[in-house]
MOPAC internal coordinates of N, CA, C and O (Angstrom, degrees):
PM7 1SCF
backbone

  N    0.0000 0     0.00 0     0.00 0    0    0    0
  C    1.4606 1     0.00 0     0.00 0    1    0    0
  C    1.5647 1   105.36 1     0.00 0    2    1    0
  O    1.2310 1   121.72 1   -50.40 1    3    2    1
  N    1.3168 1   114.32 1   129.60 1    3    2    1
  C    1.5324 1   119.99 1   176.58 1    5    3    2
  C    1.5153 1   109.17 1   -89.25 1    6    5    3
  O    1.2310 1   120.52 1    -1.25 1    7    6    5
  N    1.2456 1   116.61 1   178.75 1    7    6    5
  C    1.4435 1   126.57 1  -179.52 1    9    7    6
  C    1.5221 1   113.22 1   -61.42 1   10    9    7
  O    1.2310 1   121.37 1   136.42 1   11   10    9
  N    1.3412 1   114.99 1   -43.58 1   11   10    9
  C    1.4420 1   117.41 1   178.68 1   13   11   10
  C    1.5220 1   114.99 1   -64.33 1   14   13   11
  O    1.2310 1   121.08 1   138.37 1   15   14   13
  N    1.3811 1   115.53 1   -41.63 1   15   14   13
  C    1.4804 1   116.89 1   177.42 1   17   15   14
  C    1.5558 1   111.45 1   -62.95 1   18   17   15
  O    1.2310 1   121.53 1   141.53 1   19   18   17
  N    1.3921 1   114.68 1   -38.47 1   19   18   17
  C    1.4889 1   118.88 1   179.20 1   21   19   18
  C    1.5218 1   108.25 1   -64.61 1   22   21   19
  O    1.2310 1   119.66 1   143.03 1   23   22   21
  N    1.3681 1   118.25 1   -36.97 1   23   22   21
  C    1.4235 1   119.27 1  -179.09 1   25   23   22
  C    1.5171 1   110.51 1   -68.86 1   26   25   23
  O    1.2310 1   119.15 1   145.87 1   27   26   25
  N    1.3104 1   119.22 1   -34.13 1   27   26   25
  C    1.5047 1   119.14 1   177.04 1   29   27   26
  C    1.4912 1   112.40 1   -70.40 1   30   29   27
  O    1.2310 1   119.70 1   144.82 1   31   30   29
  N    1.2795 1   118.17 1   -35.18 1   31   30   29
  C    1.5234 1   121.77 1   172.25 1   33   31   30
  C    1.5352 1   110.68 1   -63.60 1   34   33   31
  O    1.2310 1   119.91 1   134.12 1   35   34   33
  N    1.3324 1   117.78 1   -45.88 1   35   34   33
  C    1.4262 1   119.50 1   179.18 1   37   35   34
  C    1.5168 1   112.84 1   -65.29 1   38   37   35
  O    1.2310 1   121.32 1   144.26 1   39   38   37
  N    1.3513 1   115.08 1   -35.74 1   39   38   37
  C    1.4766 1   118.04 1  -179.89 1   41   39   38
  C    1.5221 1   110.32 1   -68.96 1   42   41   39
  O    1.2310 1   120.20 1   140.83 1   43   42   41
  N    1.3289 1   117.22 1   -39.17 1   43   42   41
  C    1.4728 1   120.81 1   175.32 1   45   43   42
  C    1.4672 1   114.09 1   -62.12 1   46   45   43
  O    1.2310 1   121.44 1   137.03 1   47   46   45
  N    1.3777 1   114.84 1   -42.97 1   47   46   45
  C    1.4846 1   120.79 1   177.79 1   49   47   46
  C    1.5309 1   109.17 1   -64.19 1   50   49   47
  O    1.2310 1   119.02 1   134.62 1   51   50   49
  N    1.3014 1   119.47 1   -45.38 1   51   50   49
  C    1.4796 1   121.06 1  -178.81 1   53   51   50
  C    1.5010 1   110.88 1   -63.20 1   54   53   51
  O    1.2310 1   119.61 1   140.62 1   55   54   53
  N    1.3576 1   118.35 1   -39.38 1   55   54   53
  C    1.4432 1   125.04 1   176.82 1   57   55   54
  C    1.5632 1   112.56 1   -59.10 1   58   57   55
  O    1.2310 1   122.98 1   138.12 1   59   58   57
  N    1.3853 1   111.89 1   -41.88 1   59   58   57
  C    1.4843 1   118.35 1   175.91 1   61   59   58
  C    1.5128 1   116.40 1   -63.32 1   62   61   59
  O    1.2310 1   123.29 1   143.85 1   63   62   61
  N    1.3530 1   111.29 1   -36.15 1   63   62   61
  C    1.5033 1   117.59 1   179.65 1   65   63   62
  C    1.4860 1   113.83 1   -88.01 1   66   65   63
  O    1.2310 1   119.68 1   171.60 1   67   66   65
  N    1.2864 1   118.22 1    -8.40 1   67   66   65
  C    1.5545 1   122.19 1  -177.79 1   69   67   66
  C    1.4759 1   109.95 1    79.95 1   70   69   67
  O    1.2310 1   117.42 1  -153.83 1   71   70   69
  N    1.3315 1   122.52 1    26.17 1   71   70   69
  C    1.4590 1   122.90 1  -179.12 1   73   71   70
  C    1.5334 1   108.19 1   -99.45 1   74   73   71
  O    1.2310 1   121.45 1    -6.98 1   75   74   73
  N    1.3775 1   114.84 1   173.02 1   75   74   73
  C    1.4844 1   118.12 1   171.63 1   77   75   74
  C    1.4499 1   111.88 1   -72.26 1   78   77   75
  O    1.2310 1   118.93 1   -33.88 1   79   78   77
  N    1.3482 1   119.65 1   146.12 1   79   78   77
  C    1.4666 1   120.71 1   175.92 1   81   79   78
  C    1.4892 1   111.86 1   -68.63 1   82   81   79
  O    1.2310 1   119.92 1   -26.18 1   83   82   81
  N    1.3712 1   117.75 1   153.82 1   83   82   81
  C    1.4443 1   119.93 1   175.31 1   85   83   82
  C    1.5108 1   111.85 1   -68.29 1   86   85   83
  O    1.2310 1   118.85 1   -19.78 1   87   86   85
  N    1.2536 1   119.79 1   160.22 1   87   86   85
  C    1.4883 1   122.45 1   174.11 1   89   87   86
  C    1.5220 1   110.16 1   -65.95 1   90   89   87
  O    1.2310 1   123.09 1   -23.24 1   91   90   89
  N    1.3521 1   111.68 1   156.76 1   91   90   89
  C    1.5010 1   116.65 1   179.40 1   93   91   90
  C    1.5424 1   109.58 1   -64.14 1   94   93   91
  O    1.2310 1   119.30 1   -28.73 1   95   94   93
  N    1.3236 1   118.93 1   151.27 1   95   94   93
  C    1.4114 1   120.36 1   173.41 1   97   95   94
  C    1.5424 1   116.21 1   -58.66 1   98   97   95
  O    1.2310 1   118.08 1   -44.84 1   99   98   97
  N    1.2943 1   121.25 1   135.16 1   99   98   97
  C    1.4754 1   123.07 1  -178.91 1  101   99   98
  C    1.5062 1   115.15 1    81.01 1  102  101   99
  O    1.2310 1   120.51 1  -179.40 1  103  102  101
  N    1.3613 1   116.63 1     0.60 1  103  102  101
  C    1.4813 1   119.89 1  -176.49 1  105  103  102
  C    1.5041 1   111.34 1   -65.86 1  106  105  103
  O    1.2310 1   118.19 1   139.69 1  107  106  105
  N    1.2983 1   121.05 1   -40.31 1  107  106  105
  C    1.4546 1   126.34 1  -176.94 1  109  107  106
  C    1.5003 1   119.10 1  -105.45 1  110  109  107
  O    1.2310 1   120.41 1  -163.08 1  111  110  109
  N    1.3102 1   116.82 1    16.92 1  111  110  109
  C    1.4334 1   124.40 1  -174.53 1  113  111  110
  C    1.4806 1   113.72 1   -59.45 1  114  113  111
  O    1.2310 1   120.55 1   130.30 1  115  114  113
  N    1.3497 1   116.56 1   -49.70 1  115  114  113
  C    1.4761 1   118.13 1  -177.89 1  117  115  114
  C    1.6195 1   111.28 1   -74.08 1  118  117  115
  O    1.2310 1   119.90 1   158.05 1  119  118  117
  N    1.2537 1   117.79 1   -21.95 1  119  118  117
  C    1.4253 1   118.38 1   173.15 1  121  119  118
  C    1.4949 1   112.17 1   -70.95 1  122  121  119
  O    1.2310 1   121.28 1   141.69 1  123  122  121
  N    1.3781 1   115.15 1   -38.31 1  123  122  121
  C    1.4309 1   117.59 1   176.84 1  125  123  122
  C    1.5697 1   113.03 1   -67.73 1  126  125  123
  O    1.2310 1   120.48 1   143.18 1  127  126  125
  N    1.3889 1   116.69 1   -36.82 1  127  126  125
  C    1.4431 1   118.30 1   173.45 1  129  127  126
  C    1.5092 1   114.65 1   -63.68 1  130  129  127
  O    1.2310 1   120.32 1   142.07 1  131  130  129
  N    1.4037 1   116.99 1   -37.93 1  131  130  129
  C    1.4754 1   116.58 1   176.84 1  133  131  130
  C    1.5852 1   108.95 1   -69.37 1  134  133  131
  O    1.2310 1   119.75 1   141.37 1  135  134  133
  N    1.2721 1   118.07 1   -38.63 1  135  134  133
  C    1.4865 1   117.63 1   179.52 1  137  135  134
  C    1.5433 1   112.98 1   -65.13 1  138  137  135
  O    1.2310 1   120.34 1   141.92 1  139  138  137
  N    1.3350 1   116.95 1   -38.08 1  139  138  137
  C    1.4426 1   118.39 1   170.96 1  141  139  138
  C    1.4862 1   117.76 1   -60.78 1  142  141  139
  O    1.2310 1   122.23 1   138.12 1  143  142  141
  N    1.3220 1   113.34 1   -41.88 1  143  142  141
  C    1.4893 1   122.31 1   176.35 1  145  143  142
  C    1.5332 1   112.09 1   -61.01 1  146  145  143
  O    1.2310 1   122.10 1   132.88 1  147  146  145
  N    1.3754 1   113.58 1   -47.12 1  147  146  145
  C    1.4570 1   118.18 1  -179.26 1  149  147  146
  C    1.5192 1   110.84 1   -68.57 1  150  149  147
  O    1.2310 1   119.73 1   144.09 1  151  150  149
  N    1.2966 1   118.13 1   -35.91 1  151  150  149
  C    1.4376 1   121.50 1   174.76 1  153  151  150
  C    1.4595 1   116.54 1   -62.22 1  154  153  151
  O    1.2310 1   120.71 1   137.66 1  155  154  153
  N    1.3585 1   116.25 1   -42.34 1  155  154  153
  C    1.4770 1   122.83 1   174.31 1  157  155  154
  C    1.4988 1   112.23 1   -63.20 1  158  157  155
  O    1.2310 1   119.97 1   138.96 1  159  158  157
  N    1.3245 1   117.65 1   -41.04 1  159  158  157
  C    1.4945 1   121.70 1   176.45 1  161  159  158
  C    1.5332 1   109.00 1   -63.03 1  162  161  159
  O    1.2310 1   121.67 1   133.62 1  163  162  161
  N    1.3526 1   114.42 1   -46.38 1  163  162  161
  C    1.5206 1   119.05 1  -178.23 1  165  163  162
  C    1.5171 1   109.82 1   -57.82 1  166  165  163
  O    1.2310 1   121.73 1   131.16 1  167  166  165
  N    1.3999 1   114.30 1   -48.84 1  167  166  165
  C    1.4760 1   120.90 1  -178.72 1  169  167  166
  C    1.5507 1   109.84 1   -58.24 1  170  169  167
  O    1.2310 1   121.04 1   141.36 1  171  170  169
  N    1.3189 1   115.61 1   -38.64 1  171  170  169
  C    1.4738 1   119.63 1  -176.81 1  173  171  170
  C    1.5299 1   109.77 1   -66.04 1  174  173  171
  O    1.2310 1   121.88 1   137.13 1  175  174  173
  N    1.2856 1   114.01 1   -42.87 1  175  174  173
  C    1.5113 1   116.93 1  -178.88 1  177  175  174
  C    1.5300 1   108.66 1   -67.41 1  178  177  175
  O    1.2310 1   118.57 1   138.48 1  179  178  177
  N    1.3097 1   120.33 1   -41.52 1  179  178  177
  C    1.4114 1   122.92 1  -176.95 1  181  179  178
  C    1.6385 1   107.31 1   -64.41 1  182  181  179
  O    1.2310 1   119.65 1   146.57 1  183  182  181
  N    1.2945 1   118.27 1   -33.43 1  183  182  181
  C    1.4345 1   120.43 1  -175.38 1  185  183  182
  C    1.5197 1   110.68 1   -86.67 1  186  185  183
  O    1.2310 1   121.10 1   177.47 1  187  186  185
  N    1.4112 1   115.51 1    -2.53 1  187  186  185
  C    1.4125 1   118.73 1   176.58 1  189  187  186
  C    1.5534 1   113.31 1    87.73 1  190  189  187
  O    1.2310 1   118.22 1  -170.68 1  191  190  189
  N    1.3170 1   120.99 1     9.32 1  191  190  189
  C    1.3827 1   124.61 1   173.61 1  193  191  190
  C    1.5641 1   111.41 1   -95.15 1  194  193  191
  O    1.2310 1   121.00 1   -26.91 1  195  194  193
  N    1.3882 1   115.69 1   153.09 1  195  194  193
  C    1.4104 1   114.86 1   175.89 1  197  195  194
  C    1.5104 1   113.28 1   -67.13 1  198  197  195
  O    1.2310 1   121.11 1   -42.11 1  199  198  197
  N    1.3373 1   115.48 1   137.89 1  199  198  197
  C    1.5364 1   118.73 1   177.97 1  201  199  198
  C    1.5529 1   105.42 1   -75.21 1  202  201  199
  O    1.2310 1   121.70 1   -54.11 1  203  202  201
  N    1.2911 1   114.36 1   125.89 1  203  202  201
  C    1.5258 1   118.53 1  -176.10 1  205  203  202
  C    1.4956 1   108.26 1   -83.61 1  206  205  203
  O    1.2310 1   122.61 1   -30.85 1  207  206  205
  N    1.3703 1   112.60 1   149.15 1  207  206  205
  C    1.4088 1   123.65 1   172.76 1  209  207  206
  C    1.4945 1   113.29 1    94.76 1  210  209  207
  O    1.2310 1   119.75 1   173.85 1  211  210  209
  N    1.3340 1   118.08 1    -6.15 1  211  210  209
  C    1.4501 1   118.73 1   178.47 1  213  211  210
  C    1.4962 1   113.80 1   -73.23 1  214  213  211
  O    1.2310 1   119.26 1   140.98 1  215  214  213
  N    1.3488 1   119.02 1   -39.02 1  215  214  213
  C    1.5145 1   122.68 1  -179.34 1  217  215  214
  C    1.5463 1   108.89 1   -62.33 1  218  217  215
  O    1.2310 1   121.03 1   135.87 1  219  218  217
  N    1.3585 1   115.63 1   -44.13 1  219  218  217
  C    1.4474 1   119.36 1  -177.06 1  221  219  218
  C    1.5407 1   110.25 1   -64.25 1  222  221  219
  O    1.2310 1   120.63 1   134.16 1  223  222  221
  N    1.3576 1   116.41 1   -45.84 1  223  222  221
  C    1.3969 1   116.55 1   179.68 1  225  223  222
  C    1.4953 1   114.28 1   -68.90 1  226  225  223
  O    1.2310 1   120.27 1   153.74 1  227  226  225
  N    1.3474 1   117.08 1   -26.26 1  227  226  225
  C    1.4544 1   121.16 1   176.38 1  229  227  226
  C    1.5918 1   107.62 1   -73.50 1  230  229  227
  O    1.2310 1   120.28 1   142.34 1  231  230  229
  N    1.2915 1   117.08 1   -37.66 1  231  230  229
  C    1.4271 1   115.78 1   179.31 1  233  231  230
  C    1.5733 1   113.51 1   -73.36 1  234  233  231
  O    1.2310 1   120.99 1   158.40 1  235  234  233
  N    1.2879 1   115.71 1   -21.60 1  235  234  233
  C    1.4456 1   114.78 1   177.80 1  237  235  234
  C    1.4846 1   113.31 1   -87.16 1  238  237  235
  O    1.2310 1   119.79 1   174.14 1  239  238  237
  N    1.3011 1   118.01 1    -5.86 1  239  238  237
  C    1.5081 1   120.50 1   176.37 1  241  239  238
  C    1.5736 1   108.07 1   -70.48 1  242  241  239
  O    1.2310 1   121.69 1   -26.46 1  243  242  241
  N    1.2610 1   114.36 1   153.54 1  243  242  241
  C    1.5521 1   119.19 1  -174.20 1  245  243  242
  C    1.4985 1   112.76 1   -62.72 1  246  245  243
  O    1.2310 1   120.09 1   141.91 1  247  246  245
  N    1.3166 1   117.43 1   -38.09 1  247  246  245
  C    1.5515 1   118.84 1   179.62 1  249  247  246
  C    1.4716 1   114.20 1   -59.31 1  250  249  247
  O    1.2310 1   121.25 1   134.13 1  251  250  249
  N    1.3195 1   115.22 1   -45.87 1  251  250  249
  C    1.4927 1   120.41 1  -177.69 1  253  251  250
  C    1.5099 1   111.09 1   -73.40 1  254  253  251
  O    1.2310 1   121.25 1   146.82 1  255  254  253
  N    1.2397 1   115.22 1   -33.18 1  255  254  253
  C    1.5152 1   119.92 1  -178.22 1  257  255  254
  C    1.5211 1   106.74 1   -69.26 1  258  257  255
  O    1.2310 1   120.68 1   138.10 1  259  258  257
  N    1.3224 1   116.30 1   -41.90 1  259  258  257
  C    1.5337 1   116.24 1  -179.44 1  261  259  258
  C    1.5426 1   110.67 1   -70.34 1  262  261  259
  O    1.2310 1   120.28 1   145.25 1  263  262  261
  N    1.3126 1   117.07 1   -34.75 1  263  262  261
  C    1.4417 1   118.43 1   178.81 1  265  263  262
  C    1.6404 1   109.69 1   -69.68 1  266  265  263
  O    1.2310 1   120.83 1   141.23 1  267  266  265
  N    1.2552 1   116.02 1   -38.77 1  267  266  265
  C    1.4460 1   116.92 1   177.09 1  269  267  266
  C    1.5125 1   111.35 1   -68.13 1  270  269  267
  O    1.2310 1   119.06 1   144.00 1  271  270  269
  N    1.2467 1   119.40 1   -36.00 1  271  270  269
  C    1.4868 1   122.79 1  -179.48 1  273  271  270
  C    1.5447 1   109.84 1   -66.38 1  274  273  271
  O    1.2310 1   121.56 1   138.90 1  275  274  273
  N    1.3586 1   114.62 1   -41.10 1  275  274  273
  C    1.4733 1   114.19 1  -179.45 1  277  275  274
  C    1.5337 1   110.24 1   -74.98 1  278  277  275
  O    1.2310 1   118.83 1   150.71 1  279  278  277
  N    1.3560 1   119.83 1   -29.29 1  279  278  277
  C    1.3786 1   120.03 1   179.37 1  281  279  278
  C    1.5925 1   110.17 1   -71.91 1  282  281  279
  O    1.2310 1   120.41 1   145.86 1  283  282  281
  N    1.3085 1   116.82 1   -34.14 1  283  282  281
  C    1.3741 1   122.09 1   179.50 1  285  283  282
  C    1.5008 1   109.59 1   -71.49 1  286  285  283
  O    1.2310 1   117.43 1   144.58 1  287  286  285
  N    1.2903 1   122.50 1   -35.42 1  287  286  285
  C    1.4999 1   127.27 1   177.26 1  289  287  286
  C    1.5713 1   105.48 1   -67.06 1  290  289  287
  O    1.2310 1   120.27 1   134.56 1  291  290  289
  N    1.3032 1   117.09 1   -45.44 1  291  290  289
  C    1.4916 1   115.07 1  -176.26 1  293  291  290
  C    1.5820 1   108.72 1   -66.42 1  294  293  291
  O    1.2310 1   117.17 1   141.70 1  295  294  293
  N    1.3129 1   122.99 1   -38.30 1  295  294  293
  C    1.3540 1   124.68 1   179.75 1  297  295  294
  C    1.4761 1   115.07 1   -63.47 1  298  297  295
  O    1.2310 1   120.30 1   148.67 1  299  298  297
  N    1.3383 1   117.03 1   -31.33 1  299  298  297
  C    1.4516 1   122.52 1   176.20 1  301  299  298
  C    1.4775 1   112.33 1   -80.33 1  302  301  299
  O    1.2310 1   119.99 1   161.86 1  303  302  301
  N    1.3415 1   117.62 1   -18.14 1  303  302  301
  C    1.4480 1   120.41 1   178.61 1  305  303  302
  C    1.5324 1   109.64 1    89.87 1  306  305  303
  O    1.2310 1   119.15 1  -179.63 1  307  306  305
  N    1.1872 1   119.23 1     0.37 1  307  306  305
  C    1.4236 1   122.81 1  -175.68 1  309  307  306
  C    1.5620 1   109.34 1  -122.45 1  310  309  307
  O    1.2310 1   121.65 1   -36.19 1  311  310  309
  N    1.2099 1   114.46 1   143.81 1  311  310  309
  C    1.5682 1   116.54 1   174.30 1  313  311  310
  C    1.4866 1   108.28 1  -102.58 1  314  313  311
  O    1.2310 1   118.41 1    42.57 1  315  314  313
  N    1.2336 1   120.64 1  -137.43 1  315  314  313
  C    1.4058 1   124.60 1   177.58 1  317  315  314
  C    1.5220 1   114.42 1   -85.40 1  318  317  315
  O    1.2310 1   120.33 1   173.43 1  319  318  317
  N    1.3774 1   116.98 1    -6.57 1  319  318  317
  C    1.4639 1   119.43 1  -177.57 1  321  319  318
  C    1.4666 1   117.70 1   -85.70 1  322  321  319
  O    1.2310 1   119.24 1   168.24 1  323  322  321
  N    1.3170 1   119.05 1   -11.76 1  323  322  321
  C    1.4127 1   120.37 1  -179.19 1  325  323  322
  C    1.4709 1   113.72 1    93.15 1  326  325  323
  O    1.2310 1   118.06 1    -2.56 1  327  326  325
  N    1.2547 1   121.30 1   177.44 1  327  326  325
  C    1.5428 1   122.96 1  -169.65 1  329  327  326
  C    1.5471 1   107.85 1   -84.57 1  330  329  327
  O    1.2310 1   116.65 1   154.56 1  331  330  329
  N    1.3097 1   123.98 1   -25.44 1  331  330  329
  C    1.4531 1   118.86 1  -177.94 1  333  331  330
  C    1.4984 1   111.09 1   -88.95 1  334  333  331
  O    1.2310 1   117.78 1  -178.44 1  335  334  333
  N    1.2970 1   121.82 1     1.56 1  335  334  333
  C    1.4343 1   121.95 1   175.49 1  337  335  334
  C    1.5296 1   109.91 1    91.99 1  338  337  335
  O    1.2310 1   119.40 1   168.06 1  339  338  337
  N    1.2933 1   118.76 1   -11.94 1  339  338  337
  C    1.4209 1   120.16 1   175.74 1  341  339  338
  C    1.4743 1   113.95 1   -85.06 1  342  341  339
  O    1.2310 1   119.85 1    10.87 1  343  342  341
  N    1.3494 1   117.89 1  -169.13 1  343  342  341
  C    1.4005 1   121.86 1   171.02 1  345  343  342
  C    1.4640 1   115.11 1   -72.52 1  346  345  343
  O    1.2310 1   118.24 1   -21.48 1  347  346  345
  N    1.2980 1   120.97 1   158.52 1  347  346  345
  C    1.4445 1   124.12 1  -179.42 1  349  347  346
  C    1.5411 1   106.35 1   -68.93 1  350  349  347
  O    1.2310 1   120.18 1   -48.74 1  351  350  349
  N    1.3076 1   117.25 1   131.26 1  351  350  349
  C    1.5106 1   120.28 1   177.08 1  353  351  350
  C    1.5002 1   112.89 1    94.04 1  354  353  351
  O    1.2310 1   118.32 1   174.22 1  355  354  353
  N    1.2990 1   120.81 1    -5.78 1  355  354  353
  C    1.4183 1   120.94 1   171.97 1  357  355  354
  C    1.4912 1   117.35 1   -77.17 1  358  357  355
  O    1.2310 1   119.77 1   -32.65 1  359  358  357
  N    1.3306 1   118.04 1   147.35 1  359  358  357
  C    1.3917 1   120.88 1  -178.45 1  361  359  358
  C    1.4886 1   114.64 1  -110.67 1  362  361  359
  O    1.2310 1   120.10 1   180.00 1  363  362  361

């Protein structure tokens, strides 16, 4: 018996009892994944370990990406204009 067949049986049973039907299979899968991830991060902080994945998510946010891009352009000595001082792509 697969998940859909089990859902049909549970729906029939809940209709006979006058209860609310159960949610569709797979409806809350991503919510469960997020809760497990958050719980693992919480447990890591409580245990005194660094919570993994925070640096990567912070680097992928727009604010950090823009700051890193401007820092990288300054270290190369060029901005968006290219090395000759003209616009990018000019000959």
